[in-house]
ROFI-556569 format. One record per residue: residue in three letters; x, y, z of N, C-alpha, C in turn. Coordinates in steps of 0.001 Angstrom, whole numbers, plus 500000, padded with zeros to 6 digits. Example, Ala and Ser with C-alpha at 12.3 -4.5 7.8 and 13.67 -1.06 7.14 Angstrom:
BEGIN
ALA513190494310507800512300495500507800513200496700507800SER512850497750507080513670498940507140512900500030507870
This chain:
BEGIN
MET307899455407332384308748454874331332308032454926329991GLU308803454762328933308172454755327630307248453554327543THR306196453679326734305174452639326662305726451386326000VAL305801450302326769306175449002326235305202447994326818SER305051446854326172304111445848326663304632445233327955ALA303692444668328726304082444027329983305043442870329733GLU304844442159328625305717441027328305307137441496328010VAL307263442604327255308582443156326954309261443607328242HIS308500444284329098309060444742330370309554443563331200LYS308817442466331194309184441277331959310483440660331423ARG310695440763330113311869440140329485313032441119329312ARG312985442265329980313951443326329677315397442917329950TRP315639442062330972317018441668331267317527440628330274LEU316634439788329772317017438892328677317340439712327432ILE316532440721327164316736441559325983318078442262326034ILE318436442830327181319709443540327250320883442574327079GLY320732441352327588321796440370327395322026440071325922ILE320953440056325149321071439761323718321617440954322945ILE321120442156323232321601443308322457323065443604322742LEU323554443214323923324952443499324256325918442550323556ILE325407441550322848326283440716322011326981441601320981GLY326236442548320411326829443455319429327920444308320030SER327716444808321263328753445602321932329998444760322195TRP329784443535322621330903442630322907331734442382321654VAL331074441992320573331796441654319348332404442908318713GLY331656444017318725332178445242318125333440445721318810THR333476445630320142334678446035320878335805445050320662LEU335485443751320644336510442750320338337121442994318964GLY336293443504318036336785443770316693337946444735316668ASN338080445519317731339210446441317808340264445970318810SER339821445473319967340775445129321022341605443889320698MET341131443048319765341882441845319411342969442108318371LEU342868443235317656343771443460316518345205443803316904PRO345469444573317971346868444887318269347754443665318446VAL347231442617319090348020441397319287348262440689317954ALA347280440752317054347414440079315765348217440883314754LEU348431442169315032349053443052314044350441442581313584PRO351364442185314484352679441737313992352590440582312992THR351682439643313239351523438517312320350934438968310994ILE349967439864311025349363440389309793350397441125308964VAL351192441966309620352238442727308923353237441772308262GLN353596440726308983354556439758308446353961438978307274ASP352720438542307393352092437744306330351941438529305032PHE351594439814305139351376440617303938352607441417303524ASP353688441294304318354956441958304001354772443464303787VAL354172444109304788354006445561304750354679446142305991SER354934447448305963355568448115307093354574448233308249LEU355117448363309448354268448521310621353473449823310537ASP354101450873310011353424452159309881352188452043308996LEU352284451223307954351128450986307094350166450001307747GLY350716449029308438349889447998309050348936448519310107VAL349310449600310807348440450103311874347101450596311339TRP347005450786310021345731451229309459344666450137309553VAL345078448902309801344104447837310069343294448191311318ILE343941448885312265343270449326313486342665450712313296SER343439451625312707343021453030312627341769453234311790ILE341663452534310658340519452749309760339216452381310465TYR339279451391311334338104450930312082337629452017313045THR338558452574313821338206453600314798337720454878314132LEU338426455293313072338066456534312384336638456483311856LEU336311455418311135334996455345310494333865455141311499ILE334108454353312528333063454174313539332684455518314147ALA333674456302314512333419457587315173332583458515314312VAL332939458652313043332288459670312218330928459217311687LEU330678457903311665329417457411311110328301457278312144MET328628457362313418327596457155314441326443458157314367PRO326692459453314101325536460356313969324582459961312848ILE325115459459311728324236459042310628323350457885311068TYR323939456911311758323136455793312230322148456236313306GLY322531457226314098321589457764315065320376458372314381TRP320611459118313307319512459715312533318628458611311940LEU319252457602311362318486456511310753317671455760311806SER318232455597313013317489454929314089316260455715314482ASP316396457045314539315252457889314875314140457772313839ARG314489457489312603313494457469311531312949456077311229TYR313778455046311382313359453705310932313323452657312043GLY313731453028313245313653452094314362314995451478314709TYR315236451310316006316512450762316466316674449298316080ARG315632448508316295315756447069316072316019446736314615ARG315277447359313695315441447068312276316873447364311828LEU317366448539312209318712448933311796319767448045312447TYR319533447665313703320500446846314425320637445466313786VAL319519444851313426319571443535312794320322443599311463ILE319984444596310654320624444727309335322130444918309481THR322539445803310381323974446094310505324734444951311175LEU324082444202312081324751443041312662325014441974311603VAL324056441767310721324280440812309625325440441287308759GLY325442442570308415326538443118307612327870442994308322LEU327882443217309644329122443092310402329619441655310401GLY328706440696310592329113439299310577329687438878309243VAL329050439303308153329547438967306822330919439601306578SER331101440847307006332385441526306780333506440909307611PHE333171440381308799334170439618309558334594438382308767GLY333611437681308198333929436502307404334780436827306197LEU334490437936305527335283438347304368336721438683304767ALA336892439254305956338249439573306417339091438312306565ALA338467437233307039339196435977307196339641435408305853LEU338949435804304778339269435298303439340181436236302649ALA340550437366303241341346438366302523342688437779302073THR343024438023300822344280437509300261345300438608300020SER344937439862300300345868440983300151345663441946301302PHE346680442757301551346573443716302645345457444717302402TRP345339445226301166344308446217300880342917445595300878GLY342858444301300590341580443612300742341169443552302201LEU342150443308303071341861443300304508341435444686304984ILE342114445721304505341748447097304865340305447383304441GLY339940446927303249338577447137302760337545446467303648THR337836445243304095336885444549304967336827445192306350ARG337941445763306799337930446481308079337067447740307972ALA337133448394306820336275449566306608334800449146306626LEU334492447996306020333115447489306052332679447168307473GLN333577446571308258333244446271309648332896447550310403ALA333677448600310195333395449878310849332075450461310368LEU331825450338309066330592450862308480329368450270309170PHE329405448969309453328263448313310083328285448443311612ASN329464448405312213329538448445313668329214449826314230ALA329287450870313411328988452227313885327547452350314380ALA326682451437313963325286451486314409325091450934315811THR326086450211316340325898449461317578325577450346318774LEU326418451330319062326209452137320270324885452900320248PRO324548453637319170323241454302319174322080453317319324ALA322179452139318673321090451166318746320953450576320140VAL322066450151320732322024449546322071321474450533323087MET322000451751323077321541452751324052320085453143323804GLY319689453204322531318312453528322212317343452452322667ILE317714451181322462316854450074322891316737450049324417ILE317843450316325107317801450371326571316828451452327037SER316891452631326403315986453719326793314529453378326476MET314315452501325496312973452130325074312332451123326027ILE313101450170326551312509449070327309312703449179328819PHE313577450086329286313825450197330717313210451473331283PRO312551451370332439312064452581333101313246453424333560LYS312998454695333765314086455620334074314847455233335334HIS314153454659336310314836454334337560315709453083337436GLU315705452395336272316569451224336066317595451446334958ARG317547452575334296318451452772333156319916452831333573GLY320182453334334766321560453383335222322172451996335313VAL321432451050335891321925449671335997322082449056334607ALA321118449312333733321178448759332376322379449300331619MET322607450608331702323778451190331052325065450698331712GLY324998450414333012326155449840333689326512448465333140ALA325485447680332783325734446372332165326451446549330833TRP326028447574330063326728447860328797328188448193329063ALA328458449055330046329840449447330341330670448242330789THR330044447320331531330755446121331972331152445250330787VAL330212445010329885330501444193328697331571444856327843ASN331452446161327661332421446894326862333812446823327485GLY333876447035328810335160446964329493335753445568329467ALA334900444549329638335387443162329594335942442819328219ALA335285443319327160335784443057325804337131443724325571HIS337300444919326135338609445581326045339674444764326770GLY339315444232327950340291443514328751340620442127328233PHE339582441390327791339794440008327358340197439894325890GLY339969440942325111340292440896323693341717440452323407PRO342717441108324007344105440694323743344385439262324172VAL343770438812325271344001437444325754343442436424324765ILE342189436636324333341557435724323370342320435744322055SER342683436942321617343382437073320349344724436345320371GLY345464436496321486346770435842321580346664434337321437ALA345665433748322105345492432296322028345082431854320626LEU344174432595319989343712432215318655344820432370317611VAL345518433508317644346557433765316641347677432746316757GLU348061432433317981349162431498318187348819430102317683ASN347570429683317833347193428312317489346546428158316110PHE345850429208315637345086429061314399345340430158313360GLY346164431140313679346433432223312733345498433408312942TRP345878434557312383345099435778312602343693435691312012GLN343514434868310990342177434740310379341142434228311369SER341601433462312370340659432836313301339909433858314147ILE340503435022314393339790436012315207338569436548314451PHE338686436639313137337555437106312336336502436013312179VAL336939434759312077335989433650311987335145433579313257MET335796433668314415335074433619315681334071434773315779ASN334522435995315455333637437153315546332472437059314561ALA332723436495313385331644436335312406330558435416312946ALA330967434291313524329986433327314045329158433933315177VAL329811434610316114329095435196317250328165436319316782THR328629437133315849327822438254315372326566437789314659LEU326695436810313786325526436316313052324529435637314000ALA325044434934314995324148434352316000323433435456316770GLY324159436523317090323563437644317784322484438316316968ALA322721438468315657321716439081314780320432438262314774PHE320551436940314744319382436066314744318601436225316048LEU319306436294317177318640436439318472317966437806318604VAL318625438850318124318024440186318157316726440190317357PHE316746439555316185315556439491315333314412438764316039LEU314745437705316790313711436904317445313149437573318693VAL313982438230319468313613438618320825313302440100320986ILE314024440976320276313869442412320504312564442898319883PRO311763443643320613310506444151320043310767445212318987ALA309907445251317980310026446267316936309604447614317491ASP310308448652317096309925450004317494309586450767316217HIS308332450914315952307874451552314726307902453061314888LYS308573453731313996308644455174314024307507455772313202GLU306911456816313751305753457410313095306127458481312085THR307283459091312270307655460211311410308603459762310307ARG308452460373309170309362460159308048309715461532307486ARG310972461747307255311354463007306632312560462763305747PRO312788463623304757313890463403303811315239463505304501PHE316189462778303967317542462772304502318284464009304016ASP318878464746304944319639465957304629321060465549304239PHE321250465262302955322555464782302486323651465820302698ALA323356467080302448324381468123302584324855468226304034GLY323920468231304977324296468317306378325067467093306847ALA324576465907306468325251464677306869326656464593306268PHE326795464983304986328093464894304328329094465859304952THR328697467114305141329651468101305657330090467769307082LEU329158467312307940329549466950309303330439465717309303THR330058464689308558330842463456308521332237463704307960ALA332314464474306873333616464773306268334484465583307221ALA333875466558307909334635467383308852335212466531309980MET334401465636310526334862464798311632335886463763311167LEU335734463270309944336710462319309405338071462985309242VAL338078464188308684339347464917308520339935465256309881LEU339072465657310836339554465981312174340182464764312842MET339512463616312779340072462396313368341398462028312712PHE341471462187311388342701461846310675343851462747311096VAL343605464050311168344695464971311489345124464826312945LEU344187464498313842344559464272315234345416463023315390SER345085461984314636345807460717314772347115460688313982ARG347211461477312899348389461411312025349151462728311933GLY348699463742312674349339465046312576350805465034312950GLU351158464282313982352558464223314392353418463582313312TYR352897462544312675353639461868311601353790462778310385LEU352718463504310048352763464390308882353557465661309152GLY353651466039310436354293467299310803353227468349311054TRP353150468843312298352076469765312647352147471069311872GLY353322471453311432353450472698310681353534472505309185SER353357471270308698353478471008307271352293471594306510PRO352495471941305233351380472484304436350178471547304391LEU350423470234304356349321469286304306348489469350305588THR349152469380306744348427469436308014347639470734308141ILE348263471838307781347567473126307829346362473116306898GLY346545472533305712345432472423304769344296471583305316LEU344646470521306061343610469675306662342821470439307727TRP343512471239308535342815472047309531341891473062308869VAL342357473655307788341502474590307043340275473856306511GLY340490472619306065339376471816305574338349471537306659VAL338811471247307881337892470998309003337031472226309267VAL337676473388309352336948474628309634335954474936308515THR336395474747307273335523475033306125334304474120306125LEU334516472831306338333409471871306330332432472128307478LEU332948472459308658332064472767309777331251474032309512SER331883475016308874331161476241308525330050475946307528LEU330342475085306557329315474700305585328196473916306251PHE328559473077307224327541472318307959326576473265308675ILE327116474229309409326264475180310134325425475999309164PHE326036476448308075325319477228307058324148476425306498THR324398475144306212323363474278305642322236474024306642GLU322593473687307870321580473316308856320670474485309221ARG321170475689309084320350476865309393319327477171308303ARG319524476589307126318697476978305993317766475886305483VAL318037474636305818317154473583305324315968473422306257ALA314836473004305698313612472874306493313716471730307498GLN314352470641307099314476469481307968315943469052308029PRO316718469667308913318165469442308955318547468062309486PHE319749467649309152320307466399309656320357466432311181ILE320832467525311743320837467732313192320225469099313476GLU319212469124314318318658470396314757319718471103315604LEU320132472303315184321176473010315923320750473356317335SER319448473299317595318965473531318955319512472480319924LEU319908471300319399320508470277320253321741470819320955PHE322526471641320238323753472185320812323477473416321674ARG322229473872321701321843474928322639321223474348323909ASN321110473025323937320637472326325135321826472221326101ALA321871473128327080323043473222327961323299471926328715ARG322236471226329117322414469984329860323034468901328979TYR322591468838327735323169467859326798324638468179326528VAL324944469427326239326324469823325949327222469532327150SER326713469779328362327494469506329560327801468022329695ILE326802467174329424327011465726329511328034465260328471VAL327933465783327250328892465423326206330304465835326617ALA330447467032327180331757467510327596332327466662328729VAL331493466321329700331944465485330812332384464114330314SER331577463496329450331915462179328927333187462218328094SER333361463283327325334580463425326521335804463544327416ALA335674464290328516336780464415329464337103463070330108GLN336052462315330453336268460990331043336981460063330069PHE336560460077328800337186459209327800338612459656327509PHE338858460958327574340217461487327425341123460878328492CYS340653460855329733341433460267330825341608458762330639LEU340523458086330262340556456626330130341518456181329038MET341543456892327915342431456523326817343864456977327045GLY344045458037327823345377458580328029346170457881329114LEU345504457478330190346230456882331309347012455620330927PRO346438454670330168347228453490329807348492453830329014VAL348431454856328163349615455270327403350698455746328359LEU350328456636329281351293457169330237351827456076331155LEU350926455215331629351335454173332565352265453153331922SER352003452817330662352870451852329966354300452369329875ILE354457453624329465355799454205329352356450454324330729PHE355664454729331720356204454869333069356719453526333593LEU355929452485333467356293451198334035357424450513333278ILE357457450679331961358454449968331140359765450742331034GLU359678452046330716360899452816330455361467453478331701VAL360621453815332655361100454488333869361291453490335000HIS360287452628335198360368451651336287361082450377335859HIS361246450179334551361986449041333975361339447691334258TYR360017447679334292359296446408334318359233445830332908GLY359053444518332820358793443900331532357373444214331081SER357099444025329781355780444377329253354675443533329888GLY354987442257330208353982441407330817353572441897332200VAL354579442239333012354292442754334354353572444097334263ALA354012444941333328353364446246333154351885446071332808GLY351600445113331926350214444861331555349373444425332741LEU349948443585333589349211443126334775348955444277335749LEU349911445183335874349753446302336795348728447318336296ILE348613447451334960347657448400334385346243447807334351ALA346151446490334310344852445809334159343788446255335154PRO344128446563336420343070446968337364342266448193336920LEU342820449044336091342083450225335645340838449817334868ALA341028448994333813339897448577332983339020447554333693SER339643446625334415338852445577335066337976446154336175THR338498447120336930337689447744337982336556448552337383LEU336821449231336263335758449958335564334623449002335195ALA335004447852334623333987446887334192333197446339335375ILE333890446017336468333227445420337624332334446432338343SER332800447665338430332077448667339220330924449323338465SER330874449199337142329854449901336367328422449551336757PRO328058448270336940326673447985337349326328448583338707PHE327290448559339650327043449159340965326935450676340837GLY327767451243339937327669452667339685326328453034339081GLY325806452157338220324494452397337633323398452376338678ARG323479451429339597322474451348340673322566452579341580PHE323798453018341839324003454211342649323396455432341964ALA323604455544340637323048456669339892321533456627339858ASP320955455426339787319500455308339799318908455850341105ARG319694455804342169319189456245343473319444457732343724VAL320625458230343322320983459599343705320957460575342530GLY320812460067341317320855460928340141322186460793339421PHE322155460841338115323384460604337343324386461734337511ARG323908462976337734324830464099337867325742463925339069LEU325174463542340231325978463345341442326936462171341274SER326476461105340606327345459954340357328553460360339513ILE328309461145338475329403461614337622330355462503338405LEU329806463398339209330637464322339985331567463547340922ILE331017462585341655331835461790342574332865460967341804GLY332428460357340699333321459510339915334520460272339375MET334287461423338759335405462178338187336267462813339277ALA335690463095340438336504463557341569337477462461342001MET336999461198341982337882460082342319339005459938341299VAL338679460116340018339709460066338977340734461176339187ALA340255462373339509341152463509339737342089463235340919VAL341546462677342004342369462365343175343419461312342825ALA343001460269342100343946459216341715345060459770340840ALA344713460574339844345722461148338955346626462118339707PHE346054462830340684346866463768341470347947463033342257THR347601461876342818348615461107343562349723460618342629MET349391460387341353350398459943340390351464461007340132LEU351124462267340384352099463343340201353308463173341113PHE353144462403342184354216462238343169354909460889343051TRP354561460131342030355220458843341836356672459056341396SER357551458318342015358956458323341600359239457056340805ALA360467456931340356360851455738339590360836454481340448GLU360782454650341774360803453496342676359453453233343330VAL358386453844342825357084453672343467356697452195343489SER356100451786344606355782450373344807354511449969344065PRO354452448711343589353197448198343015352041448278343999TRP352342448249345305351299448342346318350695449746346388VAL351351450694345753350795452039345598350097452168344240ILE350715451584343215350184451704341852348803451062341737VAL348678449825342197347437449079341996346252449720342718PRO346353450081344001345199450747344635344821452075343975THR345826452797343486345539454064342799344733453820341538LEU345098452793340779344367452483339549342989451904339845ILE342852451203340950341527450722341358340626451914341669LEU341158452909342369340390454122342662339956454812341369ALA340896454934340425340565455567339139339526454745338389GLY339652453420338423338700452553337722337303452657338290ILE337195452723339617335875452892340236335282454235339821GLY336115455278339809335636456591339368335126456563337944MET335853455858337062335390455709335675334063454947335629GLY333940453926336493332714453139336525331510453936336987LEU331745454966337808330660455829338251330295456879337204THR331078456953336136330909458036335163330483457568333784GLN331118456516333255330998456203331832329563455933331395SER328908454972332013327540454642331594326538455682332065GLN326853456362333166325929457352333699325786458550332765ALA326867458896332076326777459988331108325840459603329963ALA325955458363329486325049457904328429323604457882328923THR323407457472330183322070457507330757321522458920330769GLY322378459867331111321958461257331159321424461756329834VAL322036461323328736321570461756327415320117461356327203THR319727460184327688318342459719327497317345460543328299PHE317816461290329291316929462106330114316791463546329640VAL317789464047328920317795465483328625317556465797327152THR317224464803326352316917465039324943315530464515324617ARG314938465090323610313609464645323189313674463247322594LYS312602462492322786312537461123322262312748461093320756SER312248462088320045312332462106318585313745462308318075GLU314651462824318916316010463085318476317035462301319296LEU316572461273320043317476460538320916318566459818320128GLY318205459216318994319193458480318210320337459366317756ILE320023460513317166321063461414316690321847461985317860ALA321163462243318999321859462764320179322871461748320697LEU322496460461320721323430459420321153324568459249320153GLY324273459375318862325317459272317850326358460362318002VAL325912461602318176326837462730318350327607462575319659PHE326915462163320713327550461929322016328720460951321890ASN328489459823321242329548458824321104330634459262320138MET330270460021319121331279460538318194332290461401318929PHE331811462299319783332725463176320512333566462403321515ARG333040461315322063333854460468322941335042459900322176PHE334796459392320980335866458814320184336880459879319770ILE336405461057319404337320462139319030338191462520320215SER337601462587321397338362462911322596339422461853322882GLY339076460568322672340056459507322871341218459620321906THR340927459977320653341986460172319664342867461356320046PHE342238462441320480342986463618320912343874463292322106SER343377462442323006344159462034324172345426461294323748ALA345275460297322874346443459540322420347457460448321734THR346971461401320944347862462341320265348588463234321263THR347848463773322226348425464684323219349550464022323997PHE349290462833324499350299462178325326351422461594324469GLY351115461246323233352169460817322325353168461933322068ILE352666463160321884353542464315321665354386464593322904LEU353743464571324084354479464824325322355629463832325499LEU355352462561325270356369461535325469357438461576324385GLU357044461934323165358003462040322066359003463156322330GLN358521464261322895359389465400323166360348465136324315ALA360076464102325096360885463845326283362254463277325945GLY362390462689324769363661462085324421363797460707325032GLY365021460250325211365234458876325638365571458681327100SER365976459745327848366417459554329218365242459293330151SER365504458544331215364447458213332170363951459448332899SER364862460367333233364460461569333969363553462449333122ALA363903462594331834363074463404330940361716462731330730SER361723461407330603360469460685330431359592460834331664LEU360187460770332851359419460904334083358798462301334184SER359545463318333786359002464684333806357825464811332848ALA357972464228331641356888464283330662355665463509331159ILE355911462377331811354803461568332334354081462331333441HIS354834462980334321354212463791335371353376464921334766LEU353885465530333700353107466559333017351825465958332456GLY351935464748331902350752464058331384349741463773332481PHE350211463311333633349304463085334769348616464400335164GLY349362465511335089348770466813335382347655467163334414VAL347830466809333146346780467047332146345543466211332477VAL345754464972332914344631464115333314343894464731334505VAL344652465230335483344028465893336633343171467066336164ALA343712467881335248342974469041334745341695468621334039ALA341777467573333193340591467103332471339533466591333444ALA339961465840334463339014465321335442338379466453336247CYS339168467457336598338624468592337360337625469386336530ILE337898469527335240336941470203334358335609469452334355ALA335683468115334290334462467308334318333709467494335633VAL334441467558336750333803467768338054333103469120338089ILE333766470153337595333184471502337589331923471535336725LEU331986470901335557330818470867334675329650470139335324ALA329947469012335965328881468255336623328289469039337785ALA329147469757338522328677470507339681327875471740339284SER328233472345338149327590473599337760326355473406336890SER326153472167336373324996471929335513323724471897336328ALA322590472091335662321296472050336349321101470676336968HIS320542470647338174320352469368338877319223468582338231ILE319546467355337806318560466492337157318540465163337886ARG317411464791338410317287463529339126316549462505338259ILE316702461283338634316083460199337867314560460332337841SER313990460873338897312539460927338994311919461991338113GLU312742462878337532312174463925336706311677463360335383PRO310658463948334808310078463420333580310937463646332370GLY311942464489332423312787464746331272312118465671330294ILE312712465822329141312171466714328112311208465955327237PRO310015466414327048309022465653326273309393465586324821
């Protein structure tokens, strides 16, 4: 394992409990907003179409800023950056509670994203720093459990707070927890002093960030703008142009923002692709299932929510066990088995009729959730094994950025499929079955990638 003091090693489980406060609050910062959105829209007297930007701006900025924070972590240390950004996140939560206009709230949400984008690279980097390789799977599983629990409990907590204290209360609660977390991180997490210093490649960072921001925007809003509209076409041209400038810049500067050799690391690229496919399935299935249960099966939204819950809850519960399994057999085999389970579960959904029993739905989603639990944290663990220590932060930032982009692409893909189906139940069922087929294809691609990649076991020393 990386060199850490005996005392730090002894306290490693306390340390992970503290650093995961940021993951908990950061995820709550998004999962609590959908329930509060109707009240926010009503209070500020804005349209729902405009109001959704309270959620969208947060996701967009987090995704595109993670590589920058990964680079900064590699240069200045995970702990230092994590403490600073947690304080900023706590303050921005507090400012959101004080917002007196809709655009003021949007501004504070952008600030929250600006600071929260550091969370995933920092948490994963600290885990790789303090845990030996044979325990990283379990540690990453704990992260996946906290993340999944925040997704699941966010709407429940938000509903109770909004109903009794108003939408501002969700930001007050998050501010208090975040600032307490920052204080604990400062006290308990060991400093990781970086030995290297190099100038920041502004051109590379700007072109990549701008390209990904435009890409996320066009994926999330392309249907609304019109896929064939001049504006949408212009945005796609902008993405291609910015990416071309990024590659041109990185090939010519002495110390690039991202070493392009990272993308020639076949094992890293395979892990990113597998994780993106997994996130595509995870974000897409709830969309398809909600429409299936409400519009085709004619369940109420409350019952539909309860039937879908096993997907996320099983993922959260199974992740630590999946991590322990990966520590024993290797993360590649864990991912392969996990995505095979997702593929099997989605394949059975192709045969669901409008009368399918809940006794079929729930076990199928439990199977899919366990498969996700064997995959999500294990892919992040894999990144720590196949990249150099000096570039781990940026590698984790890019890894998580592509996960978020894949999730956005998933929501767009299934939104288009369902929109084209029209209003009839039969047409909706056909579109949903097609969507399940897309999930099967994505899961099978992940299985093929995991099976064809070079075999990497936990006991291997990794790349120096």
